[in-house]
C-alpha positions in Angstrom: 0.0 0.0 0.0 1.2 3.5 -0.7 1.2 6.5 1.6 -2.0 7.9 0.0 -3.9 4.7 0.7 -2.7 4.5 4.3 -2.9 8.1 5.3 -6.5 9.0 4.6 -8.0 12.5 5.4 -9.9 11.3 8.5 -6.6 10.2 10.0 -5.0 13.7 10.1 -5.3 16.5 12.7 -3.6 19.7 13.4 -3.5 22.0 16.4 -3.8 19.0 18.8 -3.5 19.9 22.5 -2.1 17.1 24.7 -0.4 17.1 28.1 2.0 14.2 27.5 3.2 11.7 25.0 0.6 9.1 26.1 -2.2 11.5 25.2 -0.6 12.1 21.9 -0.4 8.4 21.1 -4.0 7.9 22.3 -5.2 10.7 20.0 -3.6 8.9 17.0 -5.2 5.7 18.1 -8.6 7.3 18.4 -8.3 8.6 14.8 -7.6 5.0 13.8 -10.6 3.6 15.7 -13.0 6.2 14.5 -11.9 5.5 10.9 -12.4 1.7 11.4 -8.7 1.1 10.9 -8.1 -0.6 14.3 -9.9 -1.9 17.3 -10.1 0.4 20.3 -7.4 -1.6 22.1 -4.7 -0.6 19.6 -4.1 2.8 21.4 -3.1 1.0 24.6 -1.0 -1.4 22.7 1.0 1.4 21.1 1.6 2.9 24.5 2.6 -0.5 25.9 5.2 -1.0 23.1 6.6 2.5 23.7 7.0 1.8 27.4 8.4 -1.7 26.8 11.0 -0.8 24.2 11.7 2.8 25.2 11.6 6.1 23.3 13.2 4.7 20.1 9.9 5.6 18.5 11.1 9.2 18.3 12.8 8.6 14.9 14.0 12.1 14.1 14.1 15.5 15.9 10.5 16.3 16.8 9.0 13.3 15.1 7.6 10.2 16.7 6.4 7.0 15.0 4.3 4.9 17.5 3.0 1.5 16.4 2.0 -1.9 17.7 1.7 -5.4 16.3 -0.9 -6.3 13.7 -2.5 -8.7 16.2 -3.1 -5.8 18.6 -6.2 -4.9 16.7 -5.3 -3.7 13.2 -8.2 -3.9 10.7 -6.6 -2.2 7.7 -3.1 -0.8 7.1 -3.1 2.8 8.0 -1.2 5.8 9.2 -2.5 8.7 11.4 -0.7 12.0 11.8 -1.2 14.7 14.4 0.6 18.0 14.6 0.8 19.2 18.2 0.1 22.7 19.3 2.8 22.4 22.0 5.5 19.8 21.6 5.8 17.1 24.3 8.7 15.0 25.5 8.7 11.2 24.8 11.9 10.6 26.8 14.3 10.7 23.9 17.1 13.0 24.9 18.4 13.5 21.3 15.1 14.1 19.5 12.6 15.6 22.1 10.4 17.5 22.1 8.0 15.9 19.6 5.7 18.1 17.5 4.6 15.6 14.9 3.3 12.1 15.7 2.9 9.7 12.8 1.3 6.4 14.1 1.5 3.2 12.1 -1.1 0.4 12.0 0.4 -2.4 10.0 -1.7 -5.4 8.9 1.3 -7.7 8.3 5.0 -7.5 7.9 4.9 -6.4 4.2 1.9 -4.4 3.1 3.0 -1.2 4.7 6.6 -1.1 3.4 5.8 1.0 0.4 4.0 3.6 2.6 6.8 3.7 5.1 9.3 4.2 2.3 7.3 7.1 1.0 6.9 8.5 4.5 10.7 8.4 4.9 11.2 10.2 1.6 8.9 13.0 2.8 10.5 13.3 6.3 14.1 13.1 5.1 13.7 16.4 3.1 14.3 19.4 5.4 12.1 21.5 3.1 9.2 19.2 3.8 9.8 19.5 7.5 9.7 23.3 7.2 6.4 23.0 5.2 4.9 20.6 7.8 5.8 23.0 10.6 3.9 25.8 8.8 0.8 23.7 8.1 -2.4 25.1 9.7 -5.0 22.6 8.3 -5.2 18.8 7.8 -5.4 19.5 4.1 -2.1 21.4 4.1 -0.5 18.5 6.0 -1.8 16.0 3.5 -0.5 18.1 0.6 3.0 17.8 2.0 2.7 14.0 2.5 1.2 13.5 -0.9 3.8 15.7 -2.6 6.1 12.9 -3.5 5.5 10.9 -6.7 3.5 7.7 -6.2 5.9 4.8 -5.8 8.5 6.8 -3.9 
């Protein structure tokens, strides 16, 4: 699945206010659940994974990629993205505070690889990071993520 198929408009929010990283992860999980992409328990599973394995989910300065296993309630491969009003710490000294949370709900070990590759292409370009920081609406955020050619 490509990024456009995984990151659908109902799964994007901007100006999200949270008090801590757990609330940020739960917010992403709630978007999944409301879209029918996961079961409700997936949010707690993402938090459990982050606690169990540590803040490695903060993959770049200011960007976190929470996820859990397919068997934790994934219905369809998806990504949700929230841009926080005020960044929060995830406990990663090098990359905190986090202002962009991109949650991954993978259905298996393979189907999401294309989408992740496209996500990496977007996030590895500093111009895209600047554009994402400037976004005021979910549509603007999607425009940045959809700006790369299909297929990476």
